[in-house]
BAKETI-996634 format. One line per field, with one value per residue: residue number from 1; z, y, x of N, C-alpha, C in turn; chain. Coordinates in Angstrom, 1 decimal. Layout:
N
seq c(NUM / ...)
n_up c(Z / ...)
n_north c(Y / ...)
n_east c(X / ...)
ca_up c(Z / ...)
ca_north c(Y / ...)
ca_east c(X / ...)
c_up c(Z / ...)
c_north c(Y / ...)
c_east c(X / ...)
mol c(A / ...)
***
This chain:
76
seq c(1 / 2 / 3 / 4 / 5 / 6 / 7 / 8 / 9 / 10 / 11 / 12 / 13 / 14 / 15 / 16 / 17 / 18 / 19 / 20 / 21 / 22 / 23 / 24 / 25 / 26 / 27 / 28 / 29 / 30 / 31 / 32 / 33 / 34 / 35 / 36 / 37 / 38 / 39 / 40 / 41 / 42 / 43 / 44 / 45 / 46 / 47 / 48 / 49 / 50 / 51 / 52 / 53 / 54 / 55 / 56 / 57 / 58 / 59 / 60 / 61 / 62 / 63 / 64 / 65 / 66 / 67 / 68 / 69 / 70 / 71 / 72 / 73 / 74 / 75 / 76)
n_up c(0.0 / -0.8 / 0.8 / 1.1 / 0.9 / -1.0 / 0.3 / -0.6 / -1.9 / 0.2 / 2.0 / 0.4 / 0.1 / 2.7 / 4.4 / 6.8 / 6.3 / 7.1 / 7.9 / 8.5 / 10.7 / 12.5 / 12.9 / 14.6 / 17.0 / 20.5 / 20.9 / 22.3 / 22.3 / 21.2 / 19.7 / 17.9 / 16.3 / 15.2 / 13.7 / 11.9 / 10.5 / 9.4 / 7.8 / 5.9 / 4.7 / 3.5 / 1.7 / 0.0 / -0.8 / -1.3 / 0.2 / 3.5 / 5.7 / 6.0 / 7.8 / 10.5 / 9.7 / 7.1 / 7.0 / 6.5 / 8.7 / 8.4 / 7.5 / 9.7 / 11.5 / 10.3 / 10.4 / 13.2 / 14.0 / 12.9 / 14.5 / 17.0 / 18.6 / 20.2 / 18.4 / 19.6 / 20.6 / 18.5 / 18.3 / 20.6)
n_north c(-1.2 / 2.2 / 4.8 / 7.6 / 9.7 / 11.8 / 14.2 / 14.2 / 11.7 / 10.0 / 10.4 / 9.5 / 6.8 / 5.7 / 6.5 / 5.7 / 3.9 / 4.5 / 2.0 / 0.5 / 1.8 / 1.4 / -1.4 / -1.6 / -0.6 / -0.8 / -2.4 / -2.8 / 0.0 / -0.6 / -2.8 / -1.8 / 0.0 / -1.6 / -3.5 / -1.8 / -0.6 / -3.0 / -3.8 / -1.6 / -1.7 / -4.2 / -3.8 / -2.0 / -3.2 / -5.9 / -7.9 / -9.0 / -7.2 / -8.3 / -7.5 / -5.1 / -2.7 / -2.3 / -0.7 / 2.6 / 5.3 / 7.6 / 6.6 / 5.1 / 7.2 / 8.8 / 7.0 / 6.5 / 9.1 / 9.3 / 7.5 / 8.5 / 7.8 / 7.3 / 7.0 / 5.4 / 3.2 / 1.5 / 0.5 / -1.0)
n_east c(0.8 / 0.5 / 2.4 / 2.0 / -0.7 / -2.9 / -5.2 / -7.9 / -8.1 / -7.4 / -9.5 / -11.6 / -11.1 / -10.7 / -12.8 / -15.1 / -18.1 / -21.6 / -22.8 / -20.6 / -19.6 / -21.6 / -21.4 / -19.3 / -20.0 / -20.2 / -18.0 / -14.7 / -12.4 / -9.8 / -10.4 / -12.3 / -10.8 / -8.8 / -10.4 / -11.7 / -9.5 / -8.4 / -10.5 / -10.8 / -8.2 / -8.3 / -10.4 / -9.2 / -6.8 / -7.4 / -6.6 / -5.5 / -3.2 / 0.2 / 2.0 / 2.1 / 3.4 / 2.8 / 0.6 / -0.1 / 0.6 / -1.0 / -3.4 / -4.2 / -4.5 / -6.6 / -8.7 / -8.9 / -9.5 / -12.1 / -13.4 / -13.1 / -11.0 / -7.9 / -4.8 / -3.0 / -4.4 / -4.5 / -2.0 / -1.8)
ca_up c(0.0 / -0.8 / 2.1 / 1.2 / 0.2 / -1.0 / 1.3 / -1.2 / -2.1 / 1.6 / 2.5 / -0.5 / 0.2 / 4.1 / 5.2 / 7.2 / 5.9 / 8.3 / 8.3 / 9.1 / 12.0 / 13.3 / 13.2 / 15.6 / 18.3 / 21.7 / 21.0 / 22.9 / 21.4 / 20.4 / 18.7 / 16.9 / 15.3 / 14.5 / 12.7 / 10.9 / 9.7 / 8.6 / 6.7 / 4.8 / 4.1 / 2.7 / 0.6 / -1.0 / -1.3 / -1.7 / 1.1 / 4.8 / 5.8 / 6.6 / 8.9 / 10.8 / 9.0 / 5.8 / 7.1 / 6.7 / 9.9 / 8.0 / 7.4 / 11.0 / 12.0 / 9.8 / 11.0 / 14.6 / 14.1 / 12.7 / 15.7 / 18.2 / 19.4 / 20.0 / 17.5 / 20.4 / 20.7 / 17.4 / 18.6 / 21.7)
ca_north c(0.0 / 3.4 / 5.4 / 9.0 / 9.9 / 13.1 / 14.3 / 13.8 / 10.2 / 9.4 / 10.4 / 8.7 / 5.3 / 5.3 / 7.0 / 4.6 / 4.1 / 4.4 / 0.6 / 0.0 / 2.4 / 0.7 / -2.7 / -1.4 / -0.1 / -1.7 / -3.1 / -2.0 / 0.9 / -1.2 / -3.7 / -1.0 / 0.6 / -2.7 / -4.0 / -0.8 / -0.6 / -4.2 / -3.7 / -0.7 / -2.2 / -5.3 / -3.2 / -1.3 / -4.1 / -7.2 / -8.9 / -8.4 / -6.9 / -9.3 / -6.9 / -3.8 / -1.6 / -2.1 / 0.2 / 3.9 / 6.0 / 8.6 / 5.8 / 4.8 / 8.5 / 9.1 / 6.1 / 6.8 / 10.4 / 9.0 / 6.7 / 9.3 / 7.0 / 7.7 / 6.1 / 4.4 / 2.1 / 0.6 / -0.2 / -2.0)
ca_east c(0.0 / 1.3 / 2.7 / 1.6 / -1.9 / -3.5 / -6.3 / -9.1 / -8.1 / -7.4 / -10.9 / -12.5 / -10.8 / -10.7 / -13.9 / -16.0 / -19.5 / -22.5 / -23.0 / -19.3 / -19.5 / -22.6 / -21.0 / -18.2 / -20.6 / -20.2 / -16.7 / -13.7 / -11.8 / -8.7 / -11.0 / -12.9 / -9.8 / -8.2 / -11.3 / -11.9 / -8.3 / -8.3 / -11.6 / -10.4 / -7.0 / -8.8 / -11.2 / -8.3 / -5.7 / -7.9 / -6.0 / -5.1 / -1.8 / 1.0 / 2.8 / 1.5 / 4.1 / 2.2 / -0.5 / 0.4 / 0.1 / -2.0 / -4.6 / -4.6 / -4.9 / -7.9 / -9.7 / -9.0 / -10.3 / -13.5 / -14.0 / -12.9 / -10.1 / -6.5 / -4.1 / -2.3 / -5.2 / -4.2 / -0.7 / -2.0)
c_up c(0.0 / 0.5 / 2.2 / 0.3 / 0.1 / -0.2 / 0.6 / -1.4 / -0.8 / 2.1 / 1.7 / -0.2 / 1.7 / 5.0 / 5.5 / 6.8 / 7.2 / 8.8 / 9.0 / 10.5 / 13.0 / 13.7 / 14.3 / 16.9 / 19.3 / 21.8 / 21.7 / 21.9 / 20.6 / 19.4 / 17.6 / 15.8 / 14.6 / 13.4 / 11.6 / 9.9 / 8.8 / 7.4 / 5.6 / 4.1 / 3.1 / 1.5 / -0.5 / -1.6 / -1.8 / -0.9 / 2.5 / 4.8 / 6.4 / 7.8 / 9.2 / 10.1 / 7.6 / 5.8 / 7.4 / 7.9 / 9.5 / 7.9 / 8.8 / 11.7 / 11.6 / 10.4 / 12.5 / 14.8 / 13.9 / 13.8 / 17.0 / 19.2 / 19.2 / 19.2 / 18.3 / 20.7 / 19.7 / 17.7 / 19.7 / 21.2)
c_north c(1.2 / 4.1 / 6.8 / 9.1 / 11.4 / 13.1 / 13.8 / 12.3 / 9.5 / 9.3 / 9.5 / 7.2 / 4.9 / 5.9 / 5.8 / 4.9 / 4.0 / 3.0 / 0.1 / 0.6 / 1.7 / -0.7 / -2.7 / -1.0 / -1.2 / -2.5 / -2.2 / -1.2 / 0.3 / -2.2 / -2.9 / -0.5 / -0.5 / -3.3 / -3.1 / -0.6 / -1.8 / -4.2 / -2.8 / -1.1 / -3.3 / -4.8 / -2.6 / -2.3 / -5.5 / -8.3 / -8.2 / -8.2 / -8.1 / -8.8 / -5.5 / -2.6 / -1.4 / -1.0 / 1.6 / 4.6 / 7.0 / 7.9 / 5.5 / 6.1 / 8.9 / 8.2 / 6.3 / 8.1 / 10.1 / 8.3 / 7.4 / 8.5 / 7.4 / 6.6 / 5.0 / 3.2 / 1.0 / -0.2 / -1.2 / -3.2)
c_east c(0.9 / 1.3 / 2.1 / 0.3 / -2.3 / -4.8 / -7.6 / -9.2 / -8.1 / -8.8 / -11.8 / -12.3 / -11.1 / -11.8 / -14.8 / -17.4 / -20.4 / -22.7 / -21.8 / -19.2 / -20.4 / -22.1 / -19.9 / -18.7 / -20.5 / -18.9 / -15.7 / -12.9 / -10.7 / -9.3 / -11.6 / -11.9 / -9.1 / -9.1 / -11.5 / -10.7 / -8.1 / -9.3 / -11.2 / -9.2 / -7.5 / -9.6 / -10.3 / -7.4 / -6.2 / -7.3 / -5.8 / -3.6 / -1.0 / 1.7 / 2.1 / 2.2 / 3.6 / 1.1 / 0.1 / -0.2 / -1.0 / -3.4 / -5.1 / -5.2 / -6.3 / -9.0 / -9.9 / -9.8 / -11.8 / -14.2 / -13.9 / -12.0 / -8.7 / -5.8 / -3.3 / -3.1 / -5.0 / -2.9 / -0.8 / -2.6)
mol c(A / A / A / A / A / A / A / A / A / A / A / A / A / A / A / A / A / A / A / A / A / A / A / A / A / A / A / A / A / A / A / A / A / A / A / A / A / A / A / A / A / A / A / A / A / A / A / A / A / A / A / A / A / A / A / A / A / A / A / A / A / A / A / A / A / A / A / A / A / A / A / A / A / A / A / A)
***
């Protein structure tokens, strides 16, 4: 996955849909962000990441912002 994204494309690809947000309700923060990041990675790449470093920090940050969760929850 590319490391640097333009703002418009980043939002287009990694904005969570209403249904996706709803499926995360009630789960712990670390689970929410992990599931959301994996889902969006899979939608874009057609596979799950082999290593955490495959996921750009700006993607994690955007998803964390949408969920209202600190990015540190992803690392945990």
